[in-house]
Residue, then its C-alpha position, 0 to 999 in steps of 0.5 A: m248142566e242146567t241152573k235155575s234162577a231164583t227170581t224168574g224160576t227159569y232153567t238155563r241149559k248151558g252150552n245150547h242156551m235153551k230155556s224152559h219157562p213155567k209159561h211155556d210148560k203151561i202152554h205145552e200142558a194146555l196144548a196136550l189137553l186140547n189135543e187130547v180133547a180133540v181126539e175124543k171129539k174127533d171120535e164123537l164127530w166121526e160117530t155123528i157123521t156116520e149116523k147122519y150118513t146112514s140116516v141120509k142113505d136110508m132116506v135116499h134108499d126109501a125115496a128110491e123105493d117109493g119112486l119105484n113103486l109109484a112108477l110101477q103102480a103108474k105102469k100098471d094103471l096105465l096098462k089097465k086103462l090101455h086094455e079097457e080102451q082096446k076093449q072099447l075100440a074093438a067093441f065099436a069096430h065090431d058094431v061098425d062091421k055088423k051095421v056095414r055087413k047088415n046094410p052096405w049100400p049107405i056105405i057104398g054110396g057115401a064112398a062114391g059121393v066122397s070120391f066124386l067130389i074129390g074127382l071134381l076138385l082135382r079136375r078144376k085144378 
């Protein structure tokens, strides 16, 4: 059984001595309101986090794609330059071969001279 005090406005339950104060009721109402707002804000916060995550994920994906494109372009440029250098080296080797076949004696003499000098240096040691 509950009785209400006229001066304090409190309720007293006889038997287990539980009291209900208007201040407590306001606190409970405020807590309920805060809980309701927190639930609403939780959904807004979740949406914002999801949007930001998607945005960051897209930026990382775009950056990775750009990096891959740059790497592929660098590889393509490098292979092109390598191919050009191979052509130049082959042309140089062909020119040297033609000159040696046309007049081999200067090369034979140069090789003999270098061999003679190496022999002299090795003999003195």
